C-alpha positions as semicolon CSV with decimal commas, in nm:
position;residue;x (nm);y (nm);z (nm)
1;M;4,082;1,228;3,686
2;K;4,075;0,904;3,880
3;K;3,696;0,882;3,838
4;A;3,726;0,924;3,463
5;I;3,981;0,640;3,440
6;I;3,759;0,412;3,647
7;L;3,453;0,502;3,438
8;Q;3,641;0,441;3,113
9;S;3,768;0,107;3,233
10;I;3,416;0,000;3,336
11;I;3,277;0,101;2,996
12;L;3,561;-0,071;2,810
13;T;3,518;-0,388;3,018
14;S;3,143;-0,392;2,956
15;L;3,201;-0,358;2,582
16;I;3,452;-0,642;2,576
17;V;3,251;-0,879;2,794
18;A;2,909;-0,795;2,642
19;P;2,738;-1,089;2,472
20;P;2,683;-1,055;2,098
21;A;2,341;-0,946;1,976
22;Y;2,211;-1,152;1,687
23;A;1,969;-1,004;1,438
24;Q;1,630;-1,160;1,394
25;S;1,597;-1,346;1,067
26;A;1,365;-1,166;0,828
27;D;1,107;-1,361;0,635
28;V;1,058;-1,150;0,325
29;S;0,780;-1,369;0,187
30;K;0,560;-1,283;0,488
31;I;0,612;-0,912;0,430
32;Q;0,545;-0,955;0,058
33;T;0,223;-1,147;0,128
34;F;0,111;-0,882;0,378
35;I;0,168;-0,595;0,135
36;Q;-0,005;-0,784;-0,148
37;S;-0,304;-0,848;0,079
38;I;-0,329;-0,478;0,164
39;I;-0,313;-0,383;-0,204
40;Q;-0,581;-0,639;-0,295
41;I;-0,811;-0,518;-0,017
42;G;-0,758;-0,156;-0,123
43;T;-0,832;-0,242;-0,485
44;T;-1,147;-0,428;-0,387
45;L;-1,270;-0,138;-0,173
46;A;-1,194;0,111;-0,452
47;A;-1,385;-0,104;-0,700
48;L;-1,684;-0,113;-0,464
49;V;-1,674;0,265;-0,420
50;A;-1,644;0,314;-0,797
51;T;-1,942;0,083;-0,851
52;G;-2,140;0,290;-0,603
53;F;-2,053;0,608;-0,790
54;F;-2,143;0,446;-1,122
55;I;-2,484;0,362;-0,977
56;W;-2,518;0,711;-0,829
57;G;-2,426;0,875;-1,160
58;G;-2,653;0,643;-1,359
59;Y;-2,945;0,710;-1,129
60;G;-2,882;1,084;-1,156
61;Y;-2,859;1,054;-1,534
62;I;-3,191;0,869;-1,554
63;T;-3,373;1,102;-1,316
64;S;-3,230;1,427;-1,458
65;S;-3,546;1,479;-1,667
66;G;-3,349;1,667;-1,929
67;N;-3,215;1,924;-1,680
68;P;-2,875;2,018;-1,828
69;E;-2,711;2,083;-1,489
70;N;-2,813;1,748;-1,341
71;L;-2,729;1,571;-1,665
72;D;-2,381;1,725;-1,676
73;R;-2,319;1,650;-1,306
74;S;-2,420;1,285;-1,357
75;K;-2,194;1,252;-1,662
76;K;-1,902;1,393;-1,463
77;T;-1,972;1,152;-1,176
78;I;-1,965;0,856;-1,413
79;M;-1,653;0,983;-1,590
80;Y;-1,460;1,055;-1,268
81;S;-1,551;0,718;-1,120
82;A;-1,429;0,548;-1,440
83;V;-1,102;0,744;-1,428
84;G;-1,054;0,661;-1,060
85;L;-1,123;0,293;-1,122
86;A;-0,878;0,290;-1,414
87;I;-0,608;0,447;-1,195
88;V;-0,665;0,196;-0,915
89;L;-0,662;-0,101;-1,152
90;G;-0,349;0,034;-1,321
91;A;-0,178;0,066;-0,983
92;F;-0,284;-0,289;-0,897
93;V;-0,140;-0,427;-1,221
94;F;0,178;-0,221;-1,175
95;S;0,226;-0,353;-0,820
96;N;0,183;-0,711;-0,943
97;I;0,442;-0,654;-1,217
98;V;0,689;-0,504;-0,967
99;T;0,629;-0,794;-0,728
100;Q;0,695;-1,051;-1,000
101;L;1,011;-0,872;-1,114
102;A;1,140;-0,838;-0,758
103;T;1,066;-1,202;-0,682
104;G;1,252;-1,308;-0,993
105;A;1,547;-1,080;-0,926
106;F;1,588;-1,133;-0,551
107;G;1,450;-1,480;-0,510
108;G;1,203;-1,569;-0,244
109;G;0,844;-1,622;-0,322
110;Q;0,547;-1,797;-0,180
């Protein structure tokens, strides 16, 4: 019992005498710039990959020699790369709109 009282008094004293801990100030504009940079790099890489698949599909389309299977596969490659590129560009535009709305609503900026 005596040990518990001593332990409680030590803990209580350490809580009373403990120096305050101050939070680090957050710079939201740095985080916003970092996220925007990642999105721009991802969009650029996706556009490069889509361009590669457009070239691959176009080359397959040209060299298919009328073979229906190769022709269909090349058309699908071109179509899927166009759909993927449209999705990535749509996500890029959407993220820019959200960023502008958030900057206007919460302040901050660059």
